[in-house]
N, C-alpha and C positions, 0 to 999 in steps of 0.2 A: 833600400832605396831602389829606384828604377835601374835595372842593369844596363850596362853599356859594353861595347867590345873591349873596353879597358879591363873588365873583370872586377868583381866585388869581393869574391872569396867568402861567400856566406857559409859554405860547408867547412872551409878551413877555420873560420871563426867559431863555428859550432863545436868542432872537435877541440880547438884550442881552449874554448871556454870550459868544456868538460874537464880537460886536463888541468886548467887553472883551478877549478873547484877542488880537484883531487890534491893539487899542490898545497892548497889551503886547508887540507885535512877534512874535506867534505866527501861524503859518499855520493858519487856521480856516475851516470851512465848516459849513453847516447841512443837516440831512436831516430834513424835516418832512412832516407830512400836509397834504393839501389840505382846505379847508373844504367841508362839505356845503352845497349851496344850501338844502336843507330847514332846516338849523339856522340859516343866516344869516337866513332869514325867520321861523323858528319860535320858537327858544328863547334863543339867546345871541348873535346877531349874527355878525360875521366872526371869522375865526380866523387872522389874519395879524399878530398882535402889536398893539402900541398905543404911542402917543406917539412917543418917539425910538427905539423898537425895533420897527420895522415892516418888512414885506416889500412890495415894489413890483413890478409895478403893482397897487395895492390893489384897485381895483374889478374888474379882470379876475380876480384870484385868488379873490375872494369870490363872483363870479357867473360861472358857466360855465367860466372859465379856459380851458384848452385843449380842453375837451370830454371829458376822460377819464371823468368820471362818466356822461355821456350814452352814451359808447361801452359802458361796463360795463352800464348799464341796458338798452341795446339788445341786447347779447349775451345777457344773462340772459333777457330776455323772448323773444328769438328761440328760445332753447332751449325755453322754456315752450310757445311756439306750435307748434313742430315736435312736441313731445311730445304736446300735445293733439290735433294733427292725426292723429298715428299712432294715438292712442286712438280717435278718431272713426271711422276706417276699419278699426279692429280688426286692424291689421297688426302691433301690438306686444303684448308679453306683460305690460305693466304693469297691475296691478290698480288700477282707478280709486278704490278705497277705501283704497289704501295709497300714494297719491302724496304725496311729500314736497316736491317742487320747486314753489315759489310764484312770484309775480311781484314786481317791485321798482319803486320810483318815488322820485326824489330830492325829494319834497315831503312835508311832514308832513300826510298826509291820513288822519285817524283813521277816516273812513267806509269806507276800503278795507281795513281790517285783516282783515275777514271778509266774503267775498262768495260768491255762487253763480253759476255760469256756465251754468246750464241742465242739461238731462238729456242723457245720451249715447244711443246707438242702442239700448241695452238698458234705457233708462228710469231709469238711476241718476243721481241729482242730484249734480253735482260741487261740492264745497265747496273753496274756495281762499282766497286773500287776497294782500295786498301787504305786503312789508317795505320799509324804506327802503333805498336803494341801498347805503349804507354797511354794511348788514348782509348784502349779497349774498355768496354764496360765490365768485362771480366776482371780486368786489373782494378778498376774502381771498386767493384763490389767485394773483391777479395780483401782490399785494404780497409774496407769498412765493416767486414764481417767479424762477429764476436765469437763464433764457434762453427763447427762443422754443420750443425743444424741450421744456423743462420745463413751460412754459405749456400746450403741447399735451397732454402726458401728464397734467397735472393736470385739464384739462377732460375728458379721456377717462374719468377715474375718478370723476367726480361721480356720486353715487348719487341717482337721480331718485325712486326708490320701490322697491316690492317686488312680486313676482309673487304670485298667490294661494297658491302653495306656500311663500312666505316667502323667496325668493331675491332678492338685490339686482339692480336693473336700472341699468346704467351708461349715462352719456351717450354713450359711443362706439357704442352700439347704434343710435343715431339717425343716424349718419353725417353729422353736422352740425358736427363740430369745425372743419373747414376754414373754414366760413362764420363761425363765432365768432372764429377767429383773424384773419380779414380785418377784422372789426369792431374787434379789439383791437390791431392791428399798430402803431398809433401810441400807444395808451393804455399799452402796456407800457414806453414810453420815459420816463425821468424828465424833469421839466421844470426848467429853469434860470431862476431869478430872482435878485434880490439884496435885501439889507436896505437901509435908508435910508443906511447908512454904507458900502455897497458890498461887504458880505460875501456870498460865493456861497451860494445856498440851493437845494438840490435838493428840489423839492416834488413828492411823488408818492404817490398812494393816500390813502384816507381812511376806513379802518374805525374805527368807534367802539369804545371799550374797554368800555362797559357792555353791548354786545350783540355785539361781535366781538372781534378780537384787538388792536385799538388801536394799531398801529404803522405807520409809513410803510414803503415798499417796501424789500426787501433790496437791490434794484438801486440805488436812490437812496443808501442808506447806503454801499454799496460804491463808488459814484461819488464820494461825498464823501471817502471814505478815499483814493481814488486821486489826489485833487486838493489835499489838505491834510494837515497833521500832526495836527490836532485836529478831530473831528467832534462837533457837538452835535446829539443827536437826542432825541426825546421819546416817551414812552409815555403814552397818554391816561388821564385820570381817576385820579390818585393811584397809589401803589405797590401797593395791594391789587388793583387791576384792571390798569392799564397795565403797571406794573413786573413783576408776576408773569407776565403773558402774554409780555412782552418776553423774559424769561428762559426760560420753559418752552416757548414756541412759536417765536418768531423766532430766538432764539439757538440753540435745540436743532436747528432745521432747517438753519440757515445756517452754523453754526460760529462766528458772531460772538460776542464777549464784551465787555462794557463794562469800561473801566479805572477808572471812577469813577461814582458815583451822586450826583446832585444832587436833593434834595427841596425843593420850593418851599413855603414857608409864608408866611402873612400874618397880621398883627395882627388884621385884621378877621375872618378865618375862625376864628382861635383863640378870639376872643371869642364868636363865634356858637356854636362847639362848647362853650363854657363857659356858655352859657345866655342870651346877650344877643340881643335882638331886632334884626332887620335895620335898623329905623328908628333904633336907639340906638347904632350902631356908632361914631359920631364922638365919643361921650363916653368919656373915659379910664376904664378898668376893669381894673386889673392883676390883681385877684382872679379875675375871669372868664377873663381870658387864661390865667392859671396853671391854672385848671380845664381849659381847652381844650387845654393842652399834652399832655394824655393822648392826644388823637387823634394828634398828631405823634409821640408815643412809640410808638404802635402801628405806624406806618409805619417808624420807625427800627428797631424790633425786627425787622420783616419784612425790610427791606433788608439788615440785618446777617447774615441767614441765608445770603446769597449771597457773603459774604466779600469784599466790595468796599469800598474807602474811601468814606465818605459825607460830603457837604458839605450843610449846610442853607443855603438862600438865602432870606433874609427879604425878600420883595418889598415895598418901601416904597410906601405910598399917601400921598396928600397930607395926610390928617388923622391919620396915625399919631402917637402921642406917644412921645417918646424913652424915657420910663421903661418903656413897654410893650415897645419894641424891646429895651431892655436886659434885660428879664425873659426874653425868648427866648434872648438870648446867654448869660445866666447858666445857664439850663437846659441848653443844649447844652454849655457848658463843663463843667458838672458831669457830663455823660455822656461827656466826652472826644470830642465830635463837633465838627468844624470848622463855624463859623457865620459868615456874612457878610451884611451888609445890602446889598441891591442896589436901585439907583434906575434900573432899566432904562427905565421909562416916561419919567421926567423928564429923564434925562441920557444915555441911550443907553449906548454903550460906555464913556464916561468914568465913568458911575455903576456900572459892574460890574467895574472893574479889580481891585479887591480880591477879588471872587468869582473872577475869572479866575485870579488868582495861586493861590488856594486849590485850585482845580480842577486846575491844572497840578501842584501839589505832590501832590495826592491821586492823580492819574493816574500819577505817577512811582513810586508804591509798587508793588512786585511782588506781584501777587495770585496765588493758586493757580488752577489750571484751573477754569473755571466748572462747578459741580456742581449739577444740578437737585435739587429737594427730593423728587421721586418718580421712580421708574423707569417706563418704558413697560410693562414686564412686570407691574407692580402692577395689581391689580384696579381697576376704575373706582371702587368704593366706597373703596378705600384712597387713591386719588388725591383724591377728594372730601374725605375726612377730613383729608388732609395740608393741602390748600389752606384748608379751612374753619377748622381749628384753628390752624395755624401762621401763616397770613397774615391771616385775618379775626378770629381770637380767639374763634371759636365753640366750644361744648362738644361739639356733635354735628351730624350731618347726617341729615335725614329725607327719604325719597323718597316722593313721591305715587304712587298706583297707576298712573297713566298713565306716569310716569317709569320705574317698575319694568318695565312691559310693553315700553316702547320700548327700554330698556337691554338687556333679555333678547333682543329681536329683533336689535339691533345686535351684541351679543356672539356670538350664534349664527352670525352671518354673518362673523365674524372681525374686527370693528372695535373690539374691547375694548382693543387695545394702543395706541390713539391717545392723544395728550395731550388735556387738557381745556381748553376755552375757556369760562370762567364768564360767563354773562349775568346781571348783578346790578345793582341800583341803585348809582349812583355817589355817592349822597348820604349813605351810611352804610357803616361797616365790616360791618354786618349786611345782611340782605336786606330790612330795614324802613327806608324812607327817613326816617322820623321819629325814628329813634334816632341822635342826634348824639353827639359825643364819642367815647368808646371803650366801646361796649356790652360787657357781660359776661354770661355765663350764658345765652346765646341759642343757638338751633338754626338752621341753614341748611336751608331747605326747597327741594328740587329738584322742580319741578312737571312738567318735561318734558325730553326730550333731542332734539337734532337732530344729523344726521350731516353733516359737511363733509369728505368723504373726499378731494376734490380739494385742499382747503386743508391737509388732514392733521390734523384734530382733531375731537373730539366737542364739541358745544355743550350745556352744562347750563344750563337756564333756572331761575333761582332767584327765589322769591317771585312778585311780580306784574309782573315785567319784561316790557316790550312791545318788539317789534322794528320797530314803526312808531310813532314819536313822534306826538304831536298838537300843534297850536298851543296856546299858553297863552291865557288869557282876555285879550282886548284891549278897552280902552275908548276910544271916540273922544275926541279932545282937544277938539273943539268941533263945533258943529252942521254945519259945512261939510266936516268930514273924511270 
């Protein structure tokens, strides 16, 4: 469901579910994303689970890990440096006013969102900026690559910008792909760790779902499938962002298809979506929870469009009240949706055995072939309308003038048949982070487009979304801090 500051514990439940499957005698593995160091220090802390459902070695996973993020950062910025050098000496045909390729850094540095790097030999001032590494196209294409050859081909077709005549300039023109491959030769390999109960976990890649496609690598998922009967994987930031992109980008490109969908909900988040303040969440409030169930309903409706069995996992927190938990179960029962309470944090695999049973039963149901909600041949406007109305619940989509101009340029160059990757706030089904619950009667506003031709999608930026997060306000605990 839509995340809140109260926390939902999606990764904790994923790890706990895999442990529950193992407790029930099933062969199970995890295929998860790596944490961004920027987010560890910036907004949410680590991303390797919690309590009795964690991955180890914890400190290594949260900080640097195997250096994959640094390799991706280096490869991305090497391409930028070679591109800028070619522009400096006037040996390439890239128009300095139509450069799309920026820089990346895995630190939440808001001061680097927009920068100027001086004037070129013609006196033109260069405007550029930094995105966070998780938003790098190198990150996205590495997570979607199926082999070294595929990785090379994807790097070659990165669009750096356009000529003065409006023709795309591709990365292969710089003759630097081999150097980037050398930097990424280890980063493309999935990393093997384990949960606290010894379940295999293939940890690889870390694109965010609010600004990128939000899924771990295809290679890690395939490796999990090769070593176990059940693979638990996650798609970041609720079904409207992570789930939709998992289906339309990762599954479409790889041919993978899920056998079951688990939607994580919490009493705390439901009450927040029902109007309760963060500071009052420990107080029982069934009425507020029932109002908040409308948000869960939105995700259930969206997930049902893909014709997969759905299980709701109620992630138990310490201060949850039984009557509130029962209200969620009653709601799901009325919708004929399986629902299980999971105590992954407090009891690990033992606390998720019921959930594991429900998932096994759901996965045994024969589902039809996975069918996307839109075809690649549809216009970009049709794709936008499909996602906005069927997944978000919007009434319409509006394109800002800059978005229209960018889209026309991309379409003229033959990029209109790519799937869409929506960059949108994770805090609401709308593009306004303050609209909790299940907003209605709203419009999605596309402010800009970006091309990720190597990854194989167009990025539509919605509302005021930023591709470089900032640190939240921090107050010193005492004078000596």
